[in-house]
N, CA, C and O atoms as a printed pandas DataFrame, in Angstrom:
     atom_number atom_name residue_name chain_id  residue_number  x_coord  y_coord  z_coord
0              1         N          LEU        A               1   19.174    9.751  -74.927
1              2        CA          LEU        A               1   20.333   10.579  -74.728
2              3         C          LEU        A               1   19.987   11.715  -73.780
3              4         O          LEU        A               1   18.814   12.019  -73.564
4              5         N          ALA        A               2   20.991   12.329  -73.227
5              6        CA          ALA        A               2   20.786   13.415  -72.265
6              7         C          ALA        A               2   20.066   14.608  -72.888
7              8         O          ALA        A               2   19.427   15.378  -72.172
8              9         N          ASN        A               3   20.159   14.774  -74.212
9             10        CA          ASN        A               3   19.510   15.901  -74.878
10            11         C          ASN        A               3   18.073   15.593  -75.293
11            12         O          ASN        A               3   17.442   16.413  -75.959
12            13         N          GLY        A               4   17.547   14.432  -74.915
13            14        CA          GLY        A               4   16.172   14.067  -75.226
14            15         C          GLY        A               4   15.998   13.329  -76.542
15            16         O          GLY        A               4   14.899   12.855  -76.832
16            17         N          GLN        A               5   17.051   13.217  -77.350
17            18        CA          GLN        A               5   16.955   12.498  -78.609
18            19         C          GLN        A               5   17.069   10.998  -78.366
19            20         O          GLN        A               5   17.576   10.558  -77.334
20            21         N          VAL        A               6   16.591   10.225  -79.329
21            22        CA          VAL        A               6   16.668    8.764  -79.271
22            23         C          VAL        A               6   17.506    8.295  -80.452
23            24         O          VAL        A               6   17.291    8.734  -81.582
24            25         N          TYR        A               7   18.459    7.405  -80.195
25            26        CA          TYR        A               7   19.277    6.815  -81.254
26            27         C          TYR        A               7   18.908    5.344  -81.350
27            28         O          TYR        A               7   18.940    4.629  -80.349
28            29         N          VAL        A               8   18.559    4.887  -82.544
29            30        CA          VAL        A               8   18.097    3.516  -82.759
30            31         C          VAL        A               8   19.111    2.773  -83.617
31            32         O          VAL        A               8   19.529    3.268  -84.663
32            33         N          LEU        A               9   19.511    1.571  -83.167
33            34        CA          LEU        A               9   20.415    0.710  -83.932
34            35         C          LEU        A               9   19.640   -0.461  -84.521
35            36         O          LEU        A               9   18.733   -0.998  -83.885
36            37         N          SER        A              10   20.001   -0.855  -85.741
37            38        CA          SER        A              10   19.435   -2.042  -86.374
38            39         C          SER        A              10   20.472   -3.155  -86.333
39            40         O          SER        A              10   21.669   -2.898  -86.467
40            41         N          SER        A              11   20.023   -4.373  -86.152
41            42        CA          SER        A              11   20.911   -5.540  -86.101
42            43         C          SER        A              11   22.056   -5.297  -85.124
43            44         O          SER        A              11   23.217   -5.539  -85.453
44            45         N          ALA        A              12   21.732   -4.822  -83.931
45            46        CA          ALA        A              12   22.741   -4.453  -82.935
46            47         C          ALA        A              12   23.061   -5.622  -82.010
47            48         O          ALA        A              12   22.245   -6.521  -81.808
48            49         N          TRP        A              13   24.269   -5.587  -81.455
49            50        CA          TRP        A              13   24.692   -6.591  -80.490
50            51         C          TRP        A              13   25.543   -5.930  -79.415
51            52         O          TRP        A              13   26.161   -4.888  -79.636
52            53         N          LEU        A              14   25.560   -6.559  -78.251
53            54        CA          LEU        A              14   26.372   -6.086  -77.136
54            55         C          LEU        A              14   27.818   -6.467  -77.402
55            56         O          LEU        A              14   28.117   -7.635  -77.651
56            57         N          HIS        A              15   28.721   -5.490  -77.353
57            58        CA          HIS        A              15   30.145   -5.708  -77.594
58            59         C          HIS        A              15   30.862   -5.708  -76.247
59            60         O          HIS        A              15   30.822   -4.712  -75.525
60            61         N          GLY        A              16   31.506   -6.799  -75.908
61            62        CA          GLY        A              16   32.210   -6.888  -74.626
62            63         C          GLY        A              16   31.267   -7.275  -73.497
63            64         O          GLY        A              16   30.239   -7.916  -73.714
64            65         N          GLU        A              17   31.639   -6.872  -72.293
65            66        CA          GLU        A              17   30.862   -7.235  -71.110
66            67         C          GLU        A              17   29.969   -6.085  -70.662
67            68         O          GLU        A              17   30.261   -4.918  -70.923
68            69         N          ALA        A              18   28.883   -6.428  -69.989
69            70        CA          ALA        A              18   28.003   -5.431  -69.380
70            71         C          ALA        A              18   28.453   -5.257  -67.931
71            72         O          ALA        A              18   28.173   -6.106  -67.085
72            73         N          ASN        A              19   29.143   -4.167  -67.650
73            74        CA          ASN        A              19   29.630   -3.893  -66.299
74            75         C          ASN        A              19   28.609   -3.044  -65.561
75            76         O          ASN        A              19   28.120   -2.047  -66.093
76            77         N          HIS        A              20   28.285   -3.442  -64.324
77            78        CA          HIS        A              20   27.291   -2.698  -63.557
78            79         C          HIS        A              20   27.821   -2.313  -62.185
79            80         O          HIS        A              20   28.710   -2.965  -61.636
80            81         N          ASN        A              21   27.259   -1.244  -61.648
81            82        CA          ASN        A              21   27.580   -0.769  -60.309
82            83         C          ASN        A              21   26.265   -0.692  -59.547
83            84         O          ASN        A              21   25.492    0.248  -59.732
84            85         N          ALA        A              22   26.009   -1.674  -58.691
85            86        CA          ALA        A              22   24.743   -1.747  -57.966
86            87         C          ALA        A              22   24.564   -0.585  -56.992
87            88         O          ALA        A              22   23.440   -0.134  -56.772
88            89         N          GLU        A              23   25.642   -0.102  -56.414
89            90        CA          GLU        A              23   25.541    1.003  -55.456
90            91         C          GLU        A              23   25.087    2.297  -56.131
91            92         O          GLU        A              23   24.271    3.032  -55.576
92            93         N          GLU        A              24   25.611    2.575  -57.320
93            94        CA          GLU        A              24   25.253    3.799  -58.040
94            95         C          GLU        A              24   24.069    3.601  -58.981
95            96         O          GLU        A              24   23.483    4.573  -59.458
96            97         N          GLY        A              25   23.716    2.345  -59.248
97            98        CA          GLY        A              25   22.611    2.055  -60.158
98            99         C          GLY        A              25   22.944    2.356  -61.608
99           100         O          GLY        A              25   22.089    2.826  -62.357
100          101         N          THR        A              26   24.200    2.085  -62.015
101          102        CA          THR        A              26   24.627    2.364  -63.382
102          103         C          THR        A              26   25.077    1.087  -64.086
103          104         O          THR        A              26   25.463    0.109  -63.445
104          105         N          VAL        A              27   25.020    1.119  -65.418
105          106        CA          VAL        A              27   25.490    0.011  -66.245
106          107         C          VAL        A              27   26.281    0.602  -67.404
107          108         O          VAL        A              27   25.832    1.558  -68.037
108          109         N          ASP        A              28   27.457    0.040  -67.688
109          110        CA          ASP        A              28   28.263    0.444  -68.839
110          111         C          ASP        A              28   28.067   -0.587  -69.941
111          112         O          ASP        A              28   28.422   -1.755  -69.780
112          113         N          LEU        A              29   27.498   -0.147  -71.064
113          114        CA          LEU        A              29   27.230   -1.017  -72.200
114          115         C          LEU        A              29   27.837   -0.406  -73.452
115          116         O          LEU        A              29   27.858    0.815  -73.605
116          117         N          GLU        A              30   28.329   -1.254  -74.345
117          118        CA          GLU        A              30   28.791   -0.788  -75.656
118          119         C          GLU        A              30   28.120   -1.648  -76.714
119          120         O          GLU        A              30   28.341   -2.857  -76.780
120          121         N          PHE        A              31   27.299   -1.013  -77.541
121          122        CA          PHE        A              31   26.603   -1.715  -78.608
122          123         C          PHE        A              31   27.261   -1.414  -79.944
123          124         O          PHE        A              31   27.742   -0.306  -80.179
124          125         N          HIS        A              32   27.274   -2.406  -80.806
125          126        CA          HIS        A              32   27.693   -2.241  -82.198
126          127         C          HIS        A              32   26.488   -2.621  -83.048
127          128         O          HIS        A              32   25.688   -3.469  -82.655
128          129         N          GLY        A              33   26.361   -1.991  -84.215
129          130        CA          GLY        A              33   25.218   -2.283  -85.069
130          131         C          GLY        A              33   25.517   -2.042  -86.527
131          132         O          GLY        A              33   26.507   -1.403  -86.883
132          133         N          GLU        A              34   24.646   -2.562  -87.362
133          134        CA          GLU        A              34   24.778   -2.436  -88.806
134          135         C          GLU        A              34   24.413   -1.031  -89.277
135          136         O          GLU        A              34   25.050   -0.482  -90.176
136          137         N          GLU        A              35   23.388   -0.461  -88.664
137          138        CA          GLU        A              35   22.855    0.805  -89.144
138          139         C          GLU        A              35   22.216    1.542  -87.978
139          140         O          GLU        A              35   21.607    0.916  -87.110
140          141         N          GLY        A              36   22.346    2.862  -87.945
141          142        CA          GLY        A              36   21.752    3.633  -86.868
142          143         C          GLY        A              36   21.254    4.980  -87.347
143          144         O          GLY        A              36   21.703    5.498  -88.370
144          145         N          ASP        A              37   20.302    5.552  -86.580
145          146        CA          ASP        A              37   19.729    6.834  -86.960
146          147         C          ASP        A              37   19.085    7.481  -85.739
147          148         O          ASP        A              37   18.597    6.792  -84.843
148          149         N          TYR        A              38   19.091    8.815  -85.716
149          150        CA          TYR        A              38   18.390    9.561  -84.672
150          151         C          TYR        A              38   16.914    9.628  -85.018
151          152         O          TYR        A              38   16.550    9.783  -86.183
152          153         N          GLN        A              39   16.057    9.512  -83.998
153          154        CA          GLN        A              39   14.615    9.634  -84.219
154          155         C          GLN        A              39   14.049   10.671  -83.298
155          156         O          GLN        A              39   12.846   10.929  -83.324
């Protein structure tokens, strides 16, 4: 994350499509998961 924290998902999957922009070097991803926590 931008604040330096890490968020971890368990049993996660990609929801929808992975859209990318090669010119800007960005990827839009949406993950869903069973359980998550900050580490």
